[in-house]
SEKOL-256723 format. One record per residue (C-alpha): residue number from 0; x, y, z; residue in three letters. Coordinates in Angstrom, 1 decimal. Last residue first. Layout:
<nodes>
{node NUM; {X; Y; Z}; ALA}
...
</nodes>
This chain:
<nodes>
{node 458; {-65.1; 96.9; -17.4}; PRO}
{node 457; {-64.0; 93.5; -18.8}; ALA}
{node 456; {-64.8; 90.6; -16.5}; GLY}
{node 455; {-63.8; 89.8; -13.0}; ALA}
{node 454; {-66.8; 87.6; -12.8}; PRO}
{node 453; {-65.3; 84.7; -14.7}; GLY}
{node 452; {-62.3; 84.4; -16.9}; GLY}
{node 451; {-64.0; 83.6; -20.1}; ALA}
{node 450; {-65.4; 87.1; -20.0}; LYS}
{node 449; {-61.9; 88.6; -19.3}; LEU}
{node 448; {-60.5; 86.7; -22.3}; LEU}
{node 447; {-63.3; 87.6; -24.7}; ALA}
{node 446; {-63.1; 91.3; -23.7}; ALA}
{node 445; {-59.4; 91.3; -24.1}; ARG}
{node 444; {-59.7; 89.7; -27.5}; VAL}
{node 443; {-62.2; 92.4; -28.7}; ASP}
{node 442; {-60.1; 95.2; -27.3}; PRO}
{node 441; {-56.9; 93.9; -29.1}; SER}
{node 440; {-54.4; 92.0; -27.1}; PHE}
{node 439; {-50.7; 93.2; -26.8}; VAL}
{node 438; {-51.1; 96.8; -28.1}; THR}
{node 437; {-47.8; 98.6; -28.8}; ILE}
{node 436; {-48.0; 98.9; -32.6}; TYR}
{node 435; {-51.7; 99.4; -32.7}; SER}
{node 434; {-51.4; 102.2; -30.2}; MET}
{node 433; {-49.0; 104.0; -32.6}; TYR}
{node 432; {-51.6; 103.7; -35.4}; ARG}
{node 431; {-54.4; 104.9; -33.2}; SER}
{node 430; {-52.4; 108.0; -32.3}; GLN}
{node 429; {-51.3; 108.7; -35.9}; PRO}
{node 428; {-54.8; 108.3; -37.5}; ASP}
{node 427; {-55.3; 104.9; -39.1}; LEU}
{node 426; {-54.8; 103.9; -42.8}; GLU}
{node 425; {-51.3; 102.4; -41.9}; ALA}
{node 424; {-52.5; 100.1; -39.2}; SER}
{node 423; {-52.6; 96.7; -40.8}; LYS}
{node 422; {-49.8; 97.7; -43.2}; LEU}
{node 421; {-47.5; 98.5; -40.3}; PHE}
{node 420; {-48.1; 95.3; -38.4}; ALA}
{node 419; {-47.5; 93.3; -41.5}; ASP}
{node 418; {-44.2; 95.2; -42.3}; ALA}
{node 417; {-43.0; 94.6; -38.8}; TYR}
{node 416; {-43.7; 90.8; -39.1}; ARG}
{node 415; {-42.0; 90.7; -42.5}; VAL}
{node 414; {-38.9; 92.4; -40.8}; TYR}
{node 413; {-39.0; 89.5; -38.2}; SER}
{node 412; {-38.8; 87.0; -41.0}; ARG}
{node 411; {-35.7; 88.8; -42.3}; TRP}
{node 410; {-34.0; 88.8; -38.8}; ARG}
{node 409; {-35.1; 85.4; -37.7}; SER}
{node 408; {-36.3; 84.5; -34.1}; HIS}
{node 407; {-39.4; 86.7; -34.1}; ARG}
{node 406; {-41.0; 84.7; -37.0}; ASP}
{node 405; {-43.1; 85.6; -40.1}; GLN}
{node 404; {-43.4; 83.6; -43.3}; PRO}
{node 403; {-44.3; 85.5; -46.6}; LEU}
{node 402; {-47.7; 85.0; -48.5}; ALA}
{node 401; {-49.5; 87.5; -46.1}; ALA}
{node 400; {-46.9; 90.2; -46.9}; ILE}
{node 399; {-47.5; 89.9; -50.7}; ALA}
{node 398; {-51.3; 89.9; -50.3}; ARG}
{node 397; {-51.2; 93.0; -48.0}; PRO}
{node 396; {-48.9; 94.8; -50.5}; LEU}
{node 395; {-51.0; 94.1; -53.6}; LEU}
{node 394; {-54.4; 94.9; -52.2}; THR}
{node 393; {-54.8; 98.0; -50.0}; ARG}
{node 392; {-51.6; 99.9; -50.6}; ARG}
{node 391; {-50.9; 98.8; -54.2}; VAL}
{node 390; {-54.6; 99.4; -55.3}; THR}
{node 389; {-54.6; 102.8; -53.5}; ALA}
{node 388; {-51.7; 104.0; -55.5}; PRO}
{node 387; {-48.5; 104.7; -53.5}; LEU}
{node 386; {-47.9; 108.2; -52.1}; MET}
{node 385; {-49.5; 107.3; -48.8}; GLN}
{node 384; {-46.7; 104.8; -48.2}; TYR}
{node 383; {-44.1; 107.5; -48.4}; TYR}
{node 382; {-45.5; 109.6; -45.5}; ARG}
{node 381; {-46.4; 106.3; -43.7}; ASN}
{node 380; {-42.7; 105.5; -43.5}; LEU}
{node 379; {-41.9; 108.5; -41.3}; ARG}
{node 378; {-44.9; 107.9; -39.0}; ASP}
{node 377; {-44.1; 104.3; -38.5}; GLY}
{node 376; {-40.4; 104.7; -37.8}; LEU}
{node 375; {-41.1; 105.1; -34.1}; TYR}
{node 374; {-42.3; 101.5; -34.0}; ARG}
{node 373; {-38.7; 100.4; -34.8}; ARG}
{node 372; {-37.6; 101.5; -31.3}; TYR}
{node 371; {-34.6; 103.9; -30.9}; GLY}
{node 370; {-36.5; 107.2; -30.8}; GLY}
{node 369; {-34.1; 109.1; -28.7}; PHE}
{node 368; {-35.8; 109.4; -25.4}; LEU}
{node 367; {-37.8; 106.1; -25.6}; GLU}
{node 366; {-34.8; 104.1; -26.9}; ASP}
{node 365; {-32.5; 105.6; -24.2}; GLY}
{node 364; {-34.9; 104.7; -21.4}; GLY}
{node 363; {-32.7; 101.9; -20.0}; VAL}
{node 362; {-29.1; 102.6; -20.7}; GLY}
{node 361; {-27.8; 101.4; -17.4}; SER}
{node 360; {-25.8; 102.6; -14.5}; LEU}
{node 359; {-25.2; 100.1; -11.6}; ILE}
{node 358; {-24.5; 100.5; -7.9}; VAL}
{node 357; {-23.4; 97.9; -5.3}; LYS}
{node 356; {-20.5; 96.2; -7.2}; VAL}
{node 355; {-18.6; 93.0; -7.1}; SER}
{node 354; {-21.0; 90.1; -6.6}; GLU}
{node 353; {-24.0; 92.2; -7.3}; GLY}
{node 352; {-23.0; 92.5; -11.0}; ALA}
{node 351; {-23.8; 88.9; -11.6}; LEU}
{node 350; {-27.2; 89.1; -9.8}; GLN}
{node 349; {-27.8; 92.3; -11.9}; ALA}
{node 348; {-27.1; 90.3; -15.0}; VAL}
{node 347; {-29.6; 87.6; -13.9}; LEU}
{node 346; {-32.4; 90.0; -12.8}; TYR}
{node 345; {-32.0; 92.0; -16.1}; THR}
{node 344; {-32.2; 88.8; -18.1}; THR}
{node 343; {-35.5; 87.9; -16.5}; ILE}
{node 342; {-36.8; 91.4; -16.6}; PHE}
{node 341; {-36.3; 91.4; -20.3}; ALA}
{node 340; {-39.1; 89.0; -20.8}; SER}
{node 339; {-41.5; 91.9; -21.2}; ASP}
{node 338; {-45.2; 91.5; -20.5}; ALA}
{node 337; {-45.0; 93.0; -17.0}; ILE}
{node 336; {-46.9; 91.4; -14.1}; PRO}
{node 335; {-47.3; 93.3; -10.7}; GLU}
{node 334; {-45.4; 92.8; -7.4}; ASP}
{node 333; {-42.2; 92.5; -9.5}; MET}
{node 332; {-40.3; 90.7; -6.7}; HIS}
{node 331; {-42.8; 87.9; -6.2}; TRP}
{node 330; {-43.0; 87.5; -10.0}; VAL}
{node 329; {-39.2; 87.2; -10.1}; LEU}
{node 328; {-39.2; 84.4; -7.5}; ARG}
{node 327; {-41.9; 82.4; -9.3}; LEU}
{node 326; {-40.2; 82.9; -12.6}; LEU}
{node 325; {-36.7; 81.8; -11.8}; LEU}
{node 324; {-37.3; 78.2; -12.8}; ASN}
{node 323; {-38.0; 79.4; -16.3}; ALA}
{node 322; {-34.2; 80.4; -16.4}; VAL}
{node 321; {-33.5; 76.7; -17.0}; ASP}
{node 320; {-33.3; 77.5; -20.7}; PRO}
{node 319; {-29.7; 78.9; -20.5}; ARG}
{node 318; {-28.5; 82.5; -20.1}; VAL}
{node 317; {-24.7; 83.1; -20.4}; ILE}
{node 316; {-23.1; 85.7; -18.0}; ILE}
{node 315; {-20.4; 88.1; -18.7}; GLU}
{node 314; {-18.0; 90.3; -16.8}; HIS}
{node 313; {-15.7; 93.1; -18.2}; HIS}
{node 312; {-13.2; 95.3; -16.4}; ASP}
{node 311; {-13.3; 98.0; -19.1}; THR}
{node 310; {-10.5; 98.9; -21.5}; ALA}
{node 309; {-12.7; 101.4; -23.4}; TYR}
{node 308; {-12.5; 99.9; -26.8}; ALA}
{node 307; {-12.3; 96.3; -25.5}; GLN}
{node 306; {-15.5; 96.7; -23.5}; ALA}
{node 305; {-17.2; 98.3; -26.5}; VAL}
{node 304; {-16.1; 95.4; -28.8}; LEU}
{node 303; {-17.1; 92.9; -26.1}; ARG}
{node 302; {-20.6; 94.3; -25.9}; ALA}
{node 301; {-21.0; 94.0; -29.6}; TYR}
{node 300; {-20.1; 90.3; -29.6}; PRO}
{node 299; {-22.3; 89.8; -26.5}; LEU}
{node 298; {-25.5; 90.9; -28.2}; GLU}
{node 297; {-27.1; 87.4; -28.4}; ASP}
{node 296; {-30.7; 87.7; -29.5}; TYR}
{node 295; {-30.4; 85.7; -32.7}; PHE}
{node 294; {-27.8; 83.4; -31.0}; LYS}
{node 293; {-30.4; 81.2; -29.4}; ASP}
{node 292; {-29.1; 77.6; -29.6}; ASN}
{node 291; {-25.6; 78.5; -28.9}; ALA}
{node 290; {-26.4; 79.8; -25.4}; ASP}
{node 289; {-27.4; 83.4; -24.8}; PHE}
{node 288; {-25.6; 86.4; -23.6}; GLY}
{node 287; {-25.6; 88.8; -20.7}; ILE}
{node 286; {-23.2; 91.7; -20.1}; SER}
{node 285; {-21.6; 93.5; -17.1}; TYR}
{node 284; {-19.2; 96.3; -17.1}; THR}
{node 283; {-16.8; 97.5; -14.3}; LYS}
{node 282; {-15.2; 100.7; -15.6}; VAL}
{node 281; {-11.4; 100.8; -15.4}; PRO}
{node 280; {-10.0; 103.3; -13.0}; SER}
{node 279; {-9.5; 107.0; -13.7}; ASP}
{node 278; {-13.1; 108.0; -14.1}; THR}
{node 277; {-15.1; 110.6; -16.1}; ALA}
{node 276; {-14.0; 109.6; -19.6}; ARG}
{node 275; {-14.6; 105.8; -18.9}; ALA}
{node 274; {-18.0; 106.7; -17.4}; MET}
{node 273; {-18.9; 108.6; -20.6}; ALA}
{node 272; {-17.9; 105.7; -22.8}; ALA}
{node 271; {-19.8; 103.3; -20.6}; VAL}
{node 270; {-22.9; 105.5; -20.9}; ILE}
{node 269; {-22.6; 105.7; -24.7}; THR}
{node 268; {-22.3; 101.9; -24.9}; SER}
{node 267; {-25.4; 101.5; -22.9}; SER}
{node 266; {-27.5; 103.7; -25.1}; ASP}
{node 265; {-25.9; 102.7; -28.5}; ILE}
{node 264; {-26.3; 99.0; -28.0}; GLY}
{node 263; {-23.5; 96.7; -26.9}; GLY}
{node 262; {-25.5; 95.3; -24.1}; SER}
{node 261; {-23.4; 96.8; -21.2}; LEU}
{node 260; {-24.8; 97.2; -17.7}; PHE}
{node 259; {-22.6; 99.6; -15.8}; ALA}
{node 258; {-20.4; 99.6; -12.7}; GLY}
{node 257; {-20.3; 101.0; -9.1}; LEU}
{node 256; {-18.3; 100.4; -5.9}; PRO}
{node 255; {-19.4; 102.2; -2.7}; VAL}
{node 254; {-19.1; 105.8; -1.5}; ASP}
{node 253; {-20.9; 107.0; -4.5}; SER}
{node 252; {-21.2; 110.1; -6.7}; MET}
{node 251; {-21.0; 108.6; -10.2}; LEU}
{node 250; {-24.5; 109.6; -11.1}; ARG}
{node 249; {-23.5; 113.2; -11.3}; VAL}
{node 248; {-21.0; 112.3; -14.1}; LYS}
{node 247; {-23.4; 110.3; -16.1}; VAL}
{node 246; {-25.9; 113.1; -16.4}; ALA}
{node 245; {-23.1; 115.6; -17.2}; ASP}
{node 244; {-21.7; 113.5; -19.9}; PHE}
{node 243; {-25.2; 112.9; -21.5}; VAL}
{node 242; {-26.0; 116.8; -21.2}; LYS}
{node 241; {-22.7; 117.7; -22.8}; ALA}
{node 240; {-23.2; 115.2; -25.7}; ARG}
{node 239; {-26.7; 116.4; -26.3}; VAL}
{node 238; {-25.5; 120.0; -26.6}; ARG}
{node 237; {-22.6; 119.0; -28.8}; GLU}
{node 236; {-24.9; 117.1; -31.2}; ILE}
{node 235; {-27.4; 119.9; -31.1}; TRP}
{node 234; {-24.7; 122.4; -32.1}; GLU}
{node 233; {-23.5; 120.1; -35.1}; GLU}
{node 232; {-27.0; 119.7; -36.3}; GLU}
{node 231; {-27.4; 123.4; -36.4}; SER}
{node 230; {-29.3; 125.4; -33.9}; GLY}
{node 229; {-32.8; 126.5; -32.8}; SER}
{node 228; {-33.8; 126.5; -29.1}; ARG}
{node 227; {-36.8; 124.5; -27.7}; VAL}
{node 226; {-38.4; 126.3; -24.8}; ASP}
{node 225; {-42.1; 125.8; -25.3}; ASP}
{node 224; {-42.0; 122.0; -25.3}; PHE}
{node 223; {-42.3; 121.4; -21.6}; ARG}
{node 222; {-42.4; 118.0; -19.9}; VAL}
{node 221; {-44.2; 118.2; -16.5}; ASP}
{node 220; {-43.3; 119.0; -12.9}; TRP}
{node 219; {-45.0; 119.7; -9.5}; TYR}
{node 218; {-48.3; 118.0; -10.0}; GLN}
{node 217; {-50.1; 118.1; -6.7}; ARG}
{node 216; {-52.4; 115.4; -5.2}; ASP}
{node 215; {-54.2; 116.6; -2.1}; GLU}
{node 214; {-55.5; 114.3; 0.6}; ILE}
{node 213; {-57.5; 116.1; 3.3}; ARG}
{node 212; {-58.2; 114.8; 6.7}; GLY}
{node 211; {-56.2; 117.4; 8.5}; LYS}
{node 210; {-53.2; 117.0; 6.3}; GLU}
{node 209; {-52.1; 114.5; 3.6}; ILE}
{node 208; {-50.0; 116.2; 0.7}; VAL}
{node 207; {-49.4; 113.9; -2.3}; VAL}
{node 206; {-46.5; 114.8; -4.7}; CYS}
{node 205; {-46.4; 114.5; -8.3}; HIS}
{node 204; {-43.7; 114.3; -11.2}; GLY}
{node 203; {-44.3; 110.7; -11.6}; PRO}
{node 202; {-47.8; 109.6; -10.5}; LEU}
{node 201; {-48.3; 108.0; -7.0}; ILE}
{node 200; {-49.3; 104.5; -7.7}; LYS}
{node 199; {-52.5; 103.1; -6.4}; GLU}
{node 198; {-53.8; 100.4; -4.0}; ILE}
{node 197; {-57.5; 99.9; -3.6}; GLY}
{node 196; {-57.8; 97.0; -5.9}; GLU}
{node 195; {-54.5; 95.4; -6.6}; PHE}
{node 194; {-53.4; 95.2; -10.4}; LEU}
{node 193; {-52.1; 98.9; -9.9}; THR}
{node 192; {-53.6; 102.0; -11.4}; LEU}
{node 191; {-52.1; 105.5; -11.1}; PRO}
{node 190; {-50.2; 104.7; -13.2}; ALA}
{node 189; {-50.4; 102.3; -16.1}; PRO}
{node 188; {-50.4; 98.5; -15.6}; VAL}
{node 187; {-48.0; 96.7; -18.1}; TYR}
{node 186; {-48.4; 94.7; -21.2}; GLY}
{node 185; {-50.5; 97.4; -22.9}; LEU}
{node 184; {-53.7; 95.7; -23.7}; GLY}
{node 183; {-53.8; 92.9; -21.3}; LEU}
{node 182; {-52.5; 95.1; -18.6}; TYR}
{node 181; {-55.2; 97.7; -19.2}; GLU}
{node 180; {-58.0; 95.1; -18.8}; HIS}
{node 179; {-56.3; 93.9; -15.7}; LEU}
{node 178; {-56.1; 97.4; -14.3}; ALA}
{node 177; {-59.9; 97.9; -14.9}; VAL}
{node 176; {-60.7; 94.6; -13.2}; SER}
{node 175; {-58.7; 95.5; -10.1}; ASP}
{node 174; {-57.6; 92.1; -8.6}; ILE}
{node 173; {-58.2; 91.7; -4.9}; ARG}
{node 172; {-55.6; 91.2; -2.1}; PRO}
{node 171; {-57.3; 91.7; 1.2}; SER}
{node 170; {-55.8; 94.7; 3.1}; VAL}
{node 169; {-57.2; 95.2; 6.6}; SER}
{node 168; {-54.6; 93.0; 8.3}; ASP}
{node 167; {-51.8; 95.3; 6.9}; ALA}
{node 166; {-48.9; 93.3; 5.3}; GLN}
{node 165; {-50.4; 93.9; 1.8}; LEU}
{node 164; {-49.0; 97.4; 2.1}; ILE}
{node 163; {-45.4; 95.8; 2.1}; ALA}
{node 162; {-46.2; 93.6; -0.8}; LYS}
{node 161; {-47.2; 96.6; -2.9}; ILE}
{node 160; {-43.6; 97.9; -2.9}; GLU}
{node 159; {-42.0; 101.3; -2.1}; SER}
{node 158; {-44.6; 101.8; 0.6}; ALA}
{node 157; {-47.6; 103.9; 1.7}; PHE}
{node 156; {-50.6; 103.3; 4.0}; LEU}
{node 155; {-53.2; 106.0; 4.8}; ILE}
{node 154; {-55.5; 105.8; 7.7}; ARG}
{node 153; {-59.1; 106.3; 8.9}; ASN}
{node 152; {-61.3; 105.7; 5.7}; PRO}
{node 151; {-58.6; 103.8; 3.9}; GLU}
{node 150; {-56.3; 105.2; 1.2}; ARG}
{node 149; {-53.6; 102.8; 0.0}; ARG}
{node 148; {-50.4; 104.3; -1.5}; VAL}
{node 147; {-47.6; 103.0; -3.7}; TYR}
{node 146; {-44.2; 104.6; -4.5}; LEU}
{node 145; {-41.8; 103.4; -7.2}; PRO}
{node 144; {-38.5; 105.1; -8.0}; LYS}
{node 143; {-37.9; 105.9; -11.6}; LYS}
{node 142; {-41.1; 107.9; -11.9}; GLY}
{node 141; {-40.0; 110.4; -14.4}; LEU}
{node 140; {-40.1; 113.5; -12.3}; ARG}
{node 139; {-39.3; 111.9; -9.0}; ASP}
{node 138; {-42.0; 110.9; -6.5}; ARG}
{node 137; {-43.1; 112.8; -3.4}; GLY}
{node 136; {-45.2; 111.9; -0.4}; LEU}
{node 135; {-45.9; 114.7; 2.2}; VAL}
{node 134; {-47.4; 113.8; 5.6}; LEU}
{node 133; {-48.7; 116.6; 7.7}; ARG}
{node 132; {-49.4; 116.6; 11.4}; SER}
{node 131; {-48.7; 120.3; 11.3}; LEU}
{node 130; {-46.2; 120.5; 14.1}; ARG}
{node 129; {-44.8; 117.0; 13.5}; VAL}
{node 128; {-44.2; 117.4; 9.7}; ASP}
{node 127; {-43.5; 114.0; 8.3}; TRP}
{node 126; {-41.7; 113.9; 4.9}; VAL}
{node 125; {-41.9; 110.7; 2.7}; ALA}
{node 124; {-39.7; 110.4; -0.4}; ALA}
{node 123; {-39.5; 108.4; -3.6}; ALA}
{node 122; {-36.4; 109.4; -5.5}; PHE}
{node 121; {-34.4; 109.8; -8.6}; MET}
{node 120; {-32.5; 113.0; -8.8}; GLY}
{node 119; {-32.4; 116.7; -9.3}; ARG}
{node 118; {-34.5; 118.2; -6.4}; LEU}
{node 117; {-35.7; 122.0; -6.5}; ARG}
{node 116; {-39.2; 121.4; -7.7}; LYS}
{node 115; {-39.5; 118.7; -4.9}; PHE}
{node 114; {-39.4; 121.4; -2.3}; LEU}
{node 113; {-42.8; 122.7; -3.1}; GLU}
{node 112; {-44.2; 120.5; -0.3}; PRO}
{node 111; {-42.8; 123.1; 2.2}; GLY}
{node 110; {-40.3; 125.6; 0.9}; GLU}
{node 109; {-37.8; 126.5; 3.6}; GLU}
{node 108; {-38.4; 123.8; 6.3}; GLU}
{node 107; {-38.9; 121.3; 3.4}; TYR}
{node 106; {-35.5; 122.3; 2.0}; LEU}
{node 105; {-34.0; 121.5; 5.4}; HIS}
{node 104; {-35.5; 117.9; 5.5}; VAL}
{node 103; {-34.9; 117.2; 1.8}; ILE}
{node 102; {-31.2; 118.3; 2.1}; VAL}
{node 101; {-30.8; 115.4; 4.6}; GLU}
{node 100; {-31.1; 112.8; 1.9}; VAL}
{node 99; {-27.8; 113.5; 0.3}; ASP}
{node 98; {-26.2; 112.1; 3.5}; SER}
{node 97; {-23.2; 113.9; 5.0}; ASN}
{node 96; {-24.5; 114.0; 8.6}; CYS}
{node 95; {-26.1; 116.3; 11.2}; SER}
{node 94; {-26.6; 119.4; 9.0}; PHE}
{node 93; {-27.2; 122.8; 10.5}; VAL}
{node 92; {-29.4; 125.3; 8.5}; HIS}
{node 91; {-28.3; 128.9; 8.9}; GLY}
{node 90; {-29.1; 130.3; 5.4}; ARG}
{node 89; {-25.6; 129.6; 4.1}; SER}
{node 88; {-26.0; 126.1; 5.3}; GLU}
{node 87; {-29.1; 125.8; 2.9}; LEU}
{node 86; {-27.3; 127.1; -0.1}; GLN}
{node 85; {-24.2; 124.9; 0.5}; ARG}
{node 84; {-26.5; 121.9; 1.0}; ARG}
{node 83; {-28.4; 122.5; -2.3}; LEU}
{node 82; {-25.2; 122.7; -4.3}; GLU}
{node 81; {-23.9; 119.4; -2.7}; PRO}
{node 80; {-27.4; 117.8; -3.0}; PHE}
{node 79; {-27.6; 118.1; -6.8}; ASN}
{node 78; {-27.8; 114.5; -7.4}; TYR}
{node 77; {-30.4; 113.5; -4.9}; ILE}
{node 76; {-30.4; 109.7; -4.7}; GLU}
{node 75; {-33.0; 107.0; -4.2}; GLY}
{node 74; {-35.5; 105.9; -1.5}; ASN}
{node 73; {-36.1; 108.6; 1.0}; CYS}
{node 72; {-37.2; 108.8; 4.6}; VAL}
{node 71; {-37.8; 112.2; 6.2}; VAL}
{node 70; {-38.6; 113.7; 9.6}; TRP}
{node 69; {-39.5; 117.3; 10.5}; VAL}
{node 68; {-40.1; 118.6; 14.0}; THR}
{node 67; {-37.0; 116.9; 15.5}; GLY}
{node 66; {-35.3; 120.2; 16.7}; ASP}
{node 65; {-32.4; 120.2; 14.3}; GLU}
{node 64; {-34.0; 118.5; 11.3}; ASN}
{node 63; {-34.8; 114.9; 11.2}; SER}
{node 62; {-33.4; 111.8; 9.4}; ILE}
{node 61; {-35.2; 108.5; 9.2}; PRO}
{node 60; {-32.8; 107.1; 8.3}; GLN}
{node 59; {-29.1; 106.4; 9.0}; HIS}
{node 58; {-26.6; 108.3; 6.8}; GLY}
{node 57; {-23.7; 108.3; 9.1}; GLY}
{node 56; {-21.7; 105.1; 8.2}; ALA}
{node 55; {-22.4; 104.7; 4.6}; VAL}
{node 54; {-22.4; 108.4; 3.9}; ASP}
{node 53; {-23.6; 107.8; 0.3}; ILE}
{node 52; {-24.6; 104.4; -1.0}; ILE}
{node 51; {-26.1; 102.4; 1.9}; SER}
{node 50; {-29.0; 100.1; 0.9}; LEU}
{node 49; {-31.5; 101.1; 3.4}; ARG}
{node 48; {-34.8; 99.8; 4.7}; ARG}
{node 47; {-36.8; 102.7; 6.0}; MET}
{node 46; {-39.8; 103.5; 8.2}; GLY}
{node 45; {-42.4; 106.2; 8.8}; ILE}
{node 44; {-45.0; 106.2; 11.5}; ALA}
{node 43; {-48.0; 108.5; 12.1}; ALA}
{node 42; {-50.8; 109.6; 14.4}; GLY}
{node 41; {-49.0; 109.6; 17.7}; ASP}
{node 40; {-45.4; 109.0; 16.9}; THR}
{node 39; {-43.2; 106.4; 15.4}; VAL}
{node 38; {-39.8; 107.1; 13.5}; TYR}
{node 37; {-38.4; 103.8; 12.2}; HIS}
{node 36; {-35.0; 102.6; 10.9}; GLY}
{node 35; {-33.4; 99.8; 9.1}; GLU}
{node 34; {-29.9; 99.2; 7.8}; ASP}
{node 33; {-27.7; 97.3; 5.3}; ASP}
{node 32; {-30.0; 94.9; 3.6}; PRO}
{node 31; {-32.2; 97.5; 1.9}; GLY}
{node 30; {-34.3; 96.4; -1.0}; ARG}
{node 29; {-34.0; 92.7; -0.1}; HIS}
{node 28; {-35.3; 93.5; 3.4}; THR}
{node 27; {-38.7; 94.5; 1.8}; MET}
{node 26; {-40.9; 92.0; 3.6}; VAL}
{node 25; {-39.1; 92.8; 6.8}; ARG}
{node 24; {-40.0; 96.5; 6.6}; GLY}
{node 23; {-43.6; 96.1; 6.2}; MET}
{node 22; {-43.7; 93.4; 8.9}; ARG}
{node 21; {-41.9; 95.5; 11.4}; ALA}
{node 20; {-44.2; 98.6; 10.7}; MET}
{node 19; {-47.2; 96.3; 11.3}; LEU}
{node 18; {-45.7; 95.0; 14.6}; SER}
{node 17; {-45.2; 98.7; 15.8}; PRO}
{node 16; {-48.9; 99.3; 15.4}; ASP}
{node 15; {-49.4; 103.0; 14.6}; PRO}
{node 14; {-50.2; 105.2; 17.5}; ARG}
{node 13; {-53.8; 106.5; 17.0}; ASP}
{node 12; {-54.0; 110.3; 17.1}; THR}
{node 11; {-56.9; 110.6; 14.7}; ARG}
{node 10; {-58.0; 112.7; 11.6}; LEU}
{node 9; {-55.1; 111.9; 9.2}; PRO}
{node 8; {-54.0; 108.6; 10.6}; TYR}
{node 7; {-50.5; 107.9; 8.9}; VAL}
{node 6; {-48.7; 104.7; 8.1}; VAL}
{node 5; {-45.4; 104.1; 6.7}; GLY}
{node 4; {-42.9; 102.6; 4.1}; TYR}
{node 3; {-39.6; 103.2; 2.4}; ILE}
{node 2; {-37.5; 101.0; 0.4}; GLY}
{node 1; {-33.7; 101.0; -0.5}; CYS}
{node 0; {-32.2; 100.2; -3.9}; MET}
</nodes>
């Protein structure tokens, strides 16, 4: 997992407090139990807690260039580092280790803050340029790796977790009322906000350049829709298949054991299938199930079918009601609340996997990319719904749905719940309709909750 952190004084040459750096690193030991490193100089300090994956022995961070004028710490993995390394070596750059992170140093020498456009991977990185007294913070394109920043009048603090920034004596934890309002609506705090006043997230696909008292936020990547090629369904299937296999293959670069979460769904099953095709030894898979009283959410039978089909080295854990005792520990790890109970099961299955592997592939994000959530059916169903007579849409159907029971723990009653949500938003415009599907508390309820909560009321 790894964790990075640091302090920079944009307009002064103060030497950062070593005890602060030690506290910032210590509170994130769980992210990087294998190694720790600091680079401290006048005006700046960067640090790293490392979970060693590639070049276990030689990839100690921070890593510098040949003359020590550029330093980097990075949480994540650069998948195209072999290709980048060959290009950089052909231009005369000398590498000191086999770590994927070292390409960032030499790429910065060539391209400065524009380097992030060349990286393929998941990362949160900090580059310190000694000659220019410049700090560059960059986050991967989709924001898989976290990176938080606090801007103070005389210094900037950054870290992979909010709790590391809270180690500074100048930081007093206070709730951001705007962020709280957003959380109650969405079930998470959207970037760049955090639930802590004065601490923000660096946006995905962005880098922040701090130099001579100026702080500049630059977007280096965004999704593009102007390069969509035509093709038959069969051609698109092959294109997607090739992309999935390529994406899985590059993620198998590791000097330590790795495995995969397996739910039995299409996304994780596809990843396991690709891993099985790309490796000679059985894939280690990890699944979670529920006890006999909660079989509605139990996906173990499907996971077992996939494990059997690909002859994986399969491991399972059964969740029981006492998981509530984990909440305090999990809230501490999360930094911010998230209204999704899946973080409990993810923690438990990761704990199981951690007994035998160090790296895990998962299917998280597949539903967003391939339209796997039921809410994505709303627009398609709405086309047919609008063909019905107005009396049926506005009177008969709502009455029928209102007369039926709803429940999250029953297949058919859950369908009634979906139908109810659809009908209540069917007459809205597409954006408002989608927002109604994902909204936790309505604006009116949010306002009432925050008003009842005291002075940190709704904005």
